N, C-alpha and C positions, 0 to 999 in steps of 0.2 A: 815594516816600510814598504811590504807590496800594497798593503790597504791604502798608506798615506800617497802612496805614488797613484794609486788609480783613482783616489777622490777628488781631484781637481779634475780629471777627465770627465768623471762622472756628474760632475757640477756644471761642467760647459755643456755636456749632452741636455742636463735637465734644463740648463738655461734657453739652449736653442729650439728644443722640443717646446717647451712653454710658449715661446712666441711665433714659431713658424708651422709647428704640428695643429690642423684645424680638423676637428670632427665634422663630418659632412652627413653621417647616419642621421635619423628622426632620431631624437630625445624620446627614451622612455624611462618611466618612474619605476625603476627596480628595486626592491628590498633585500638586502643581505639575510639569507638565512644562518643565523649563529651556530645552531646546532649541526649544520651541515659542515659549516667551516672547521670545526671542532673535530668532528668526525674521520673529515680527509686530512686535516693536520697529524692526528692520532695514528690515522692508517698508512700514510705514506713515510710519517715519520718512523712509527714501530718497526716497519719492514724493513727500512733503511738501516736501523740501529741494529736489529737482531742481524742483517748479512754484515755490518761492518763489525760485529764483537766476533763472529766467526773464527775470524784468522787468530785471535787471542784464545777465545774460550773451548772454542770445538763446536761441532754442530749439534752435539749431545747434550751443550750446557742447559740449564734451565733458563738464562738470561736469554738466549738465542732463540731457541725455538718456542719460549713463550712469548718474547717481542713480535716474532714473525706471527705466532696466533692471534696477539692481541690486534697486529696491524690488518691480518686478512678479514676478521670480524669486524673490525670497524669499517673496513673499504665496504664491505657486505652492505652493512647497516646503512652507509654513505649512499651506495648505489641504489637502494631502495628506496631510500627518502628521496633522490634525484627523481625517481620515476613517479614520484605522486607529488612533486613540484608542478607548478603551472611556469613558474619562470625560473629552472635548475641553474645551478652553478655551472654543472657539466651535464650536458645532455648526451647520455647513454644511447639515444636513440640512433644516432649516427652510425653505431654497429650494425643497425639492420640492410647496411649497405655493403656486401661483401667485397666489393674492389677495396673503398673506404678500408675496411679490417684488415685487409691483407695489407696494404701500402703502408698502416700506422704498424703493423708487427714488422714489416722488413725495417722501418726505419727505427723503430726501438732496437732490433737488432744491432743495426749498423752504427748506432749511438754506441751501444756497448761497447762495439769492436774500435771504435774511434778513441772510447775514451781509456781504453785498455793500452793502446801505443804511447798515449800522452801520458801515462802515470808509468807503466813498465820500462821504456825507453829509457827515460831519466834516473830509474832506479839502477837499470843495468848500469848507465854510464858514470853514474856518480859515484855510486857505493862500491862496484866491483872494478870499474875500470880507473878510478880516481881522475876521470875528466872532470875540469870545473863546471860549476852550473851554469856559468854563461853561455860555455861552448854547447852543453847539453840542451840549452834552451835553442841556440843557434841552430841546432841540427833540426828542429822542428820548423825553421822559418820556410825554406824551400817546398816543403809540404804545402804550407797555408797559402804561399804565391802560387801555387801549381790550381790548389781549390778555389781562389780567386780569378786565374786567368781562364781557367776551363769552364767556368758556370756559363759565362756567355754563350760558349761555342756549344756546351751540352744542349743549352735551352733552343738554340736553331736546329741541333738534330733529334730533338725531342717532337719540332715542329712535323718533320720529316719522316721520321722512324718510329714515333710513338716511344712509350716509356719501357716496354717491355723488353725490347733487345738491349736498349741502353742498360737496363737493371741486370740483365742477366751477363753481359759482359762486364760491368763493374763489380761484380759479386764474383764472378770468376777472380778478377783481379785481387779482391779484398781475400778470398781464400787462398789463392797461391801465395801472396805477401804473408799472410798467416804463418804460411807453413814456413817460408824461409824465416821470419822472426823467430821462430821456434827451432831454429838451428844454431842460435847465437853460443858463440865460443869466446874466451879470451883473447883470442886474436883477431878476432873480426875487425876490420878496419872503420874507422870513421865515416869515409866517404860510401862504403858498402852500406850503411844505415842511410845515410844523408838518401842516396838514390831509393831505396827500398820504402821508405816512410812516404818520399814523394810520388812514387808510383801507386802507394797505396793510397793516396791523398786522390790520386787521378780516377782511381775507382769509387772512392767514396763519392766524388763530385758526379760519376755518371749514375750513381744509385739515389742520391738524395732528393734532388728537384724531380727529376721523371717520376720518380715512385709515388710522391708528394702530390704532383698534378695530378696523376693517373688516378688516384683516390680521391682528391677532391673533386674532378670533374664529374663523379657519379653523384656527389651530394646534392640535393635541392638548394636553390638560391639560399633559402630561409636559413638552411643547417651551416653555412659559411662559418660563422662567427663560433658554432659550438664546435664543427670540425678542427678548426684553428686551436680554440683553446684544447680540446682535447688530444690533439697533436704535440702540442708543445708542454703540456703536462707529464705525456706518457713519455716523451723523448727525453726531459730532464729527469725523471724519476728512472727508467732504465738506464740512462747513464751513469747514475748514480749508485744503482744498485750494480750493473756490470763492473764498477770500479771496484766495489765493495768486495763482490764475488771473486773476482779474479786475483785482488790482493790476498784475500783468503785462499785462495788457490795455491798463489804463490808462497804462502806462507806456511800453509799445510804440508805443500810438497816439500819445502824445504826443510823442515822438520824431519820429514820420511827419508828424504834423501841423507841427510846429515846422522840420523840412527844408522844406516847402511854404510856409510863409510866410516862411522866411530867403531862398529863393530871389529872392523879389519884394521884400526889403529890404535897404538898405544897413546898415542897423545891426543886426547879429547880435545884440547886448546888451540890445535893445530888451526891458523887462520886459513891455511890454503884450503882445508875440509870444509869451513864454513862458506867460503867464497863459492868452491864448487858445488856445494848443495844449495846455494842460492840462486846460482846460474842455472843450475837444474828446475828449480822450483821456477823460475821465470820462464823457462823455454814450456815447461808444463801449462802454464797459465797460457802463453801464445797459443799452445797446441789444442787448448780447450777453443780458441777462439774459431778455429777452423771449422770445429760443428755450427758454432752460431751463424758463420757465413755460409756455411754447406746447407743449412735448415733456411736461411732467407734466399739462397739459389731457388730452393724447391718452392717456398712461395710464391717468388717472382715469375714462375711458369704458369701460375693462374692468372697472372696480370695480362688483361685484355682491352683493346682500344675502347673508351667511353663514348658516347654519342656525341660528344664535341669533338673528339677527334674524328669518327668516322665521317661527320658533316664536312669537316674542314677537307678529308681527303676527297671526298665527292666534288667540292667547288673546285680543288685543284685539275681533278679529271676533267671537269666540263671545262675549263679555262684552256686546259692544254690541247 
């Protein structure tokens, strides 16, 4: 039903885009490299499958590290092949520009953090607290509204202060809220999590656009399309891998806590022990995201104004 509900919306978007979106770029006769397509599919797919399987099979299982190794080797082959192509699918030359590399790394980490709350919080609400799925979904709505409302404001602040200070503030907010998300209990109120998630989305809005713009501003104009493709690809992949990784951490830590709880209990089927172990596993997964956002914070320290930003500031100073 979820897919059936989305289908008419997707069809409407397709029809609208077909009639109203026009390409203004110069037409180029490009040829799809099918081997590169196969290598990238195997590479990204195998890595994602390996991370996803770790929750059930464990990291030492051959199907886990075997698929990850296959994925890494396929991606290395894909990258080497792209370097030899005159018209590559993904142009890895963009990573020669340090600000872009830092920006895409921060965006990947934030994507992992964002998807963690979108997955773990509903699990906490529905599985542990017995709150209906509809109410769990509504809990995410104020955060989405915050993201939409603050985006244009953040854009103006970026023009005035640059991306570095906004990213540092936003990542500080994400780190702090990640800590509070790691302190969930069975008594945590619905309102508390709504407010916490909304503040978290404020932090994400202060990071995503300023960081991406700072990175893109360093790229030469001919690399804009390649930078966009690379950014979109890595954000989607990092979000998927981050989700799989954090769910795996939650699952493994749940088993760990359940084993410790059962050693002191005569009733191994006690539902309360299982719920307590899962709650501890969710908290441990959220605690892991603190290190993600802290790493992104350290990377943001190296963000500097690009040539475009400096030029804009000089113009403002002259006009003043």
